[in-house]
N, C-alpha and C positions, 0 to 999 in steps of 0.2 A: 751359745756355747762359748766357754771362756777362751780368750785368745792366747796364743803362744806368747808367754810373757817375755821371754828372751828376744824374740823377733820384734815384739812391740817396743821394747826399750831401745833396741838397735835402730828401729825406724824413727823413733822420736829423737834420738841423739843426732840423726842426720840433719835435723833442723837447727842445730846449735853451731854457730860460726866456729870454725877451727876444728870441728869434729867430723864434718862431712866426709873428708878424705879418708878418715879411718873407718867409719861405720857405713859408708855407702859403697864399700867394695862388693863385687859380685858375690852372690850367695853360693855359686858353684862355678867350677871351671870346666870348660868343654874338653872332651877327650881327644880333639883333633891334633894334639901334639904327638900322638902315637900313630905310626904307620899302620900297625895292625888294627887299631880302631877304625881308621879311615878305610882300610881294605874291607873290613867287616861291614861297615855301614853302607858303602857303595854296592857291594855285592849283594847284600840283603835287598836293597831296592831293585837291583837288576834281576835277581832271581824271582822276586815276587811279581815284577812286571812281566817276566816270561811266563810264570805260572798262570797269570791272568789273561794271557793271550794278547798282550800289548806289545808295542814296538820296543825292541831291546837294543837297537843300534842307532841311538840319536847322534846326529852330526854336531849339533850345537847344544851344549848343556849349560844351565845356569843353576846356581845354588843360593839359597837365602842364608845369609849370615854364617859363613864357613867356620868362624871361631878362631882358635889360636894357630891354625895353619890352613892352607888350602888343600890339604891332603885328600879329602874326599873327591874334590874336583880333579886332582891329579890322577886319582884312581880311574875316574871316568875317562880321562884322556888316554891313559895307558891302555884301557880296554877297548879303545877304538874311536872315541869322540874326536872331532877335529878342533873344536874350540870350547873354551870354558869361561864363564862369566861369574865372578863372585859379587853378589849383591850385599852390601853391608851398610851400616849406619855411619861408620868411620872406616877409613882404609887401614885395616889391621892385617888379618890373615897371616900373621907370623912373619918372621924375618926371612930374607932370601936364603940365608944359611940353613935355617930350619927346614924350609920348603925343599931345598935341594937334598938335604939328608933324608927327608921323608920320601921324596921322589925316588931316590936310589933304593931305599928299603922296599918301596912298593914294587919297583921293577923286579927286585929279587923274589918277592912274594908271588908275583904273577908268573915269572919264569919257572919257578919251582912248582907251580900249580898247587900252592899251599891251600889247604882246606880253610874254609871261612871260620874265623874265630867265633866260637859260639857262646852259649849261655854260661859255661863255667868260667870263661875268661872275661866276658863282658855281660854279666847278668842284667844290667840295666839297659842294654841296647836292644831295641825292638825294631822290626818284628822278629819273633822267633821263627825258625825254619824247620821243616821236617827233616831236612838233610843239610849238613854243613860241608859236604864234599865240594871240591872245586867244580864250578858249574860248566862242565864240558858241553852240556846241552844248550848253553847260551854262547859261551866263547868256544865255538867249534874250532877244529884244527885249522881251517882256512882263515877264519877271523883272527884266531890267536897268533898264527904266524905272521899275518899282515900287520897286526897291531904291535907286536913285539919285535918287528924288524929293526935291525941294529941302527940303520940311518934314521928311521922314524923316531926311535927313542932318543937318539942324539939331538934331533931337532926339538923334541919336546923339552929335553933338559935345558937346552939353550933358551927356550921360551920361559922356563921357570926362572932362569937367571935374570931375564929381562921382563918379568911379568909387569903388565901395565903399558909396556911400550907398543907403539903402533905395529911393529913387525912381530909381536908376540901373539900367540894363540890364547893367552891368558889375560883377561881384562877384569879391572875392578870398576864397579859402578857405585859411586858414593855421593850423596846418600841415595839409597834406592827408593825412597818415598816419592821422588819425582818420577811420574810415569813416563816422562820423555827421555829418561837416561838410557833406555833401550829402544831400538827401532821396533816398531809394531810388526808382528808376525814374523819374527826373526829367530825364535828359539824353538828347538824340538822338544826339549824336556827341562822342566824345573823341578828341583827336589829340595827337601829340607829335612833335618833331623832334630827333633825336640826344639823347634824354633817358633812355630806359629802360636804356641801358648803364651809367648812373650810379646806379641804384636798387639798394640792398642787399637789401631784402626784397621780391623780385619777386612771390612768391606772394601776399603781403598786398596788393600794388599791383594785381594782376590781379583779385583777389577784390573789391577796392574798385570798380574800374571796372565789373565785372559787376553789382555791386549798384546803382551809380548809373545805369546805362543803362536806358532803357525797353526793354520786350520788343521785339526786332527792331532795337534800337539798334546803332550802328556805332562801332567804334574803328579808327583809322588811325595806325600808328606807323612812322616811319622810324628804324631802330636801327643804330648804328655799332659794329661789333665790333673795330675796329682798336685798336692799343695806346695811342693818344693820346700819342705821343712818349715812352713809357716803355721802349721797346726799339728795337733797330736794325731788326729786321724787323717788318712791320706786325702779325704775329700772334705775335711773340716773347714777349709777356706771358704766354702760356700755358705757357711753359717754366719760369717762376719758381716756386720753392718758396714755401710760405705765409709763411715767415720773410722771404724776400727781398721779397716783395710787401708785407708789413706794414711793412718798413722804407722802401720806396719811397713807400708811401701816407703814412706818418708820421702826424701828428695831423690831417691835412686831413680835413675832413668832406665837402668838395665841391671839385672834381668828380671824385673818385676813381671809377674804373670797377669794375664788379662782376666782370668777366672771364668772365661766363657766355656760352656759345655759343648759336647760334640754336635748337638742339634743346631747350635748357632753357627758353627763352622759350615755345616751342610747348607744352612739357609743362605749364608753369604756366598758360597760357591754357586748355588743355584741361581741366585740373583745376578751373579756375574755372567752367567751363561753356560757354566760347566755341566758336562754330563758325568755324574759320579758313577763309576763302574765298580769300584772296590771300596768296601768298608770293613776292614779287618779289625774288630774291636777286641780290646783286652779288658774283660770284666773283673772286678774285685768286689767282694762283699762290702756292704756299707753298714756302719754303726749309727749313722744319722738318718733321719726320715724327712719327709717333705715338709713337715711342720717346723723342723728345726732350721730349715734353709732360710737365709736372709730374704726379705721381701722382694728385692730386685730380681731374684732368681725363681720366684714363684710365678705360675706353677712350674715345677720341674718334673720331668718324667723319671720313672724308675730306671730307664735305660741311661739317661744322662747321669743319674746319681751313682750308677754302678760301672760306668765306662771310665777306666783309669788311663786308657791310651787307645789310639786308633791309627791304623795305616789307611790313608785315603788316597786313592788314585782316580784321577778324573781326566776327561778329554775335552778339548775345545771343539 
C-alpha cells in the first residue's frame, strides 16, 4: 500500500540538519491541558473498574506519561487516592500554574457532581460508557464527603504547588524506563490513556509495571491501535515495510507508534505474569486484508486487523 506522502516527506526532513526541530514536532498534543478531559478520562477508568468488580479505591496511583498536565492524576487524588506518581520520559507534566488551575477546576467538577463529559464533547476519548452520570455507585456519599473534605483539599492543593518535593504526595519518576525508579510492590493501581501504543520496549514496560504493583494490584490501560495519521486507512500503517516506516518515523523519538497489535500486548502482559481480566475491544471494519500486511506482521489475525482500540485491565 502506498505510504502517506506527507508523513513520509516530514519524516525524511527530520534527518536534515537544521530542519529536525521543525519537522520532528509531536504529531498530536495530549488533551490533559483541559480539566474536563482529565475528569472524563479518570472517571471512565474508575467506572469501568467498578463495573468489572475490581478495586475502586486505590491508595497509591501511578500514571504512564501524563502529558501536558498531571490533571488525570489530580482527579485520582481528589477522588480519594493518597498519593500519585507520574512516570514520564522527561519531567514535564505542565507548569505549576497550569496544574493548580486544573486542580481548582477539578475540585469544582467533583463538588458539583458534574456528569462525565461524554462522546459529544470528547469523541476520541475511550472507553465509551453506558451512562455518563456522576458515578455515585463508586463515589458513595461517605467516600465523597471524606475525599472532598475542606482540609484534605487544601493539603492536596499544597502538594500540587510543591509537586516532586519530599513532603508532597505527588512525585515524578523520570525516566521511568529504569525499573528501580519505583519501589517494588508499592503501587495499588497503574493506568494510562493512549500511551502504550507509543512505547517501543513493551516487554520491559509490562515487566516494570508487574514489579511495581502490589500483589493483587491493578493496571488499566486504554490503547489506540490506529495509524495516528500516518496512513489513509486507520490500519494502513500495518502495510508499510520496515524501511518505509523508518522513513516516516524519521528522527522523532516521540510520539512514534510501535505498530504492535492487541495480541502482542496481551502476550507481553502474560509473559510478565499478569492475569488479564478485561478486554474491551473497539472494532472497526478493515479495507486491507492479511495479504496486504507487511511481512513482519504476518500472520495477523482478523481480530488484530479489526481492533482499533482496547481497554485492558489486569491484576498482578
